[in-house]
Each structure stands twice: as structure tokens, then as C-alpha cells.
Residue, then its C-alpha position, 0 to 999 in steps of 0.5 A: m590464771r597466773p598472779a598479776a605480778l607474773q603476768s607483768l613479768a611475762s610481758g617484760e614490765r620492770l617492777d621498779d620501786r614496787a611494794p611487795n604484794p603477798e599474793d602477786a609475788f609469792y612473799a612468804s610469812a616472816p621467817s622463823s629462826t633456823v640455825s644449822d650445825f654448820s652456820g650457827a657459830q659463825r652467825e655472830p662472829a667474835d669480832n661482831q663484824p656483820r656477816l651475810r650468808v648467801v647461796t646460789y643453786n641451780v635446782h634443775s626444776c627440783i628433779g634430781l639425778d635419781r629422776k625424782l621431782r622433790p622440792d621438799r628435798i631442795a628445801d631441806i638442803l637449803r634449811h641445812i645451809d641456813p642462808d640469809v639470801i638464796a638465788l634459785e635458777e631453773v625453778r618453776a613458780e609453784q616450786t618457788k612458792e613451796i620452798g619459800e613456805r617450807l623455809g618461812y622465807h620471803v620470796f620473789f619469783a621472776h618469770a623468764d619463759v614458759v618451759h614444758g607448760f610451766d612458769f620458769g625462771n629465777a627466784i630470790l628468797t630471804r629471811f629479811e624484808i624485801r622492799a622492792t623488786h625489779l626484773y630485767p629481760i635479757g633474752v635473745p630471739h629464738r632462744e630460751q628466754r632469760a631474765c635478771a631478777r633484783a630484790d632490794i633487801f633490808w639487812p638488819a645486821g648491816n642496817q642498810t639495803i642490799h641489792v641482790f641480783a639473780v641470773h641464769l645466762g644462756l648456753d651459747a657464747k654469743e648469747r652470754r656476751f650480749q647478756a653480760e654486756r646488759l648486766a654491766s650496763s647502767e640499767i642493771l649493775a651499773d645503775p647510778s642510783i645504787q652505786g653507793e650501796p651494796r650489790i650482790l650478783l648470784g647465779d648460773f653463768n654457764e661459763k666454764f672458765n672465769r677468764q672469759d667474756v662474762n667475767h671480763a664484763i662484770k669484773p670492773l664492777l664486782r668482785l668474784a667468789g667462786s668454787r667448782s660446783w658442777p656436776a654435783f657428784l664430782p664438781i670440776i667446773d665453776l658455772d655458778r658464781v657469787y659476785y659482790s661489791g666493795d662494801f663486802q669482803k669474802d670470808l668463806v666460799h664453798i659448795s654444800q656436798s651433803d648426801g642430798a645435795m649430791i643427787a638433788s640437782d645436777h649442780a651443787p649449792l654454792v655458798a659464800v659468807l660475806e663480811k661487811t667492810a669497816v668503811l662502806r663505799 
């Protein structure tokens, strides 16, 4: 039996303004403070301008290039990166729960489809409070179903709510074109109720070049931060991307290429550090 929230998501119900439920949506306990060797000095910059570290990571069902199924390895990689917000793609529900518990992060798992008997989809994890969750089905008939997850997260350093979206788009160009148009619609990214608030879109867009349909659809709404992240052992294609609203400016973007990250999945984790602008739009 799946938790009630997962049953709702499977039926396509949108979870607007729904209060977090620890049992339904896999919300973990409040996070403990963990600072990696890479990020510690940057979390409190000299200019005191708030910065947010985000990561998007297609974890390939936590099956590495060595064919080992190891959610614990994914959690260790993320712990080393020490992000504030994480988007996971190609992840199972029970893997999301385990990774969230290992990190001590709040978790929202968004069911998109059943793959090989497992609840499969995207997830958003964060060290901060999740105030509401939403799910938007963006699949097309006769293909693996896809979804866009949204978590409204309270960011203490910025003293505001940020709207984080996580997606994994389809393999076919026509499918992605439809999905990009859905993302850019007034129901999702262009929702009038959040236009004056910070938005971040994270995910695997399955688009080899940023001059194609997906980027053209999203670029009028959000700015792009990307880096080549696939395949993990020799990245040559930027399938994974971070988009952000004008409330932020890009401070840093890179991929994590620790020994573990090069074999834990076919994608490398894409990390971006976003700085809050002095004047919010």
C-alpha cells in the first residue's frame, strides 16, 4: 500500500497549498548542520550576501556504472556537496526516503510512473522547511510518464519563500517540446501568483544543446546556469540544468567529480551557487 500522498500523485491530483505530512510525503526530521570541505567557507560570504547552494542529480535508480544498487553512496556524495536544495531524477520512492533520512533533510517525492514495479519519479530535498507541495503531470500518451514537482521552501537567509521545481523531460524531441510549453505555461512557471517571488527550476532536460526547443521556451522566464554533466566519467553534454529567476544571480556553477560521483550514476551532480540580488523583483 502506498502512502496517501503517493496515491494522490499517481492519480494526477495537484497538491496545492497542502501542509506537509511526515507520513504521506516522506518529510524527514529537521536537518543537522553539515559542512563539507568545499562549501564551508562560502556559506557565509564576506559581503554577507545570502547564497543558496542547489544541486540537480539524475541518480539512475541509484544504480552505478559498477552495477551496484547503493542509495547510501548517493547520500554520501550529496553530503560532501552540502547543498541547501536538491533535485533528484530517476529515483524510486523508497530510495528518496532513505537518502532523506541519511542526510536529515525534508523530502518531497513526486510520483510520475511505475517502472519495473517501483514508484518512480522526481524528488526535492532540502535542509529548510517545506511549506507546500505541488505536482503537475506533463507526460504524453504511450510514453513513460513524466511529472514536474514543486516545493515552496522557506529560505531563512533570504527571509522569504522560494519556489523550487524539479523535472525530468522525455527522450523524444516532440515530447520535450510539449513538456517545455507546459512548463512555461501560466499553470506552472508563469503562474501569476508567484511571479514576484524567487523561482528555481532543476532537472534533467534530455536536450543535448541549449539552443533547442526547451531552452527557447524557458529562457523568457528564467536564466540558465549549466555545465556538461553527462556521461559522468567524461562529461561532454549538458543534459542537466539549473534555471533561476532574476531574484538571483549566478555565483558559481560546476559538476562534482569526486571518485564516487564518477561511477555512482551515469550523470554527474550539477551544482550551482546562487546569490540573492540586492533588490528583489
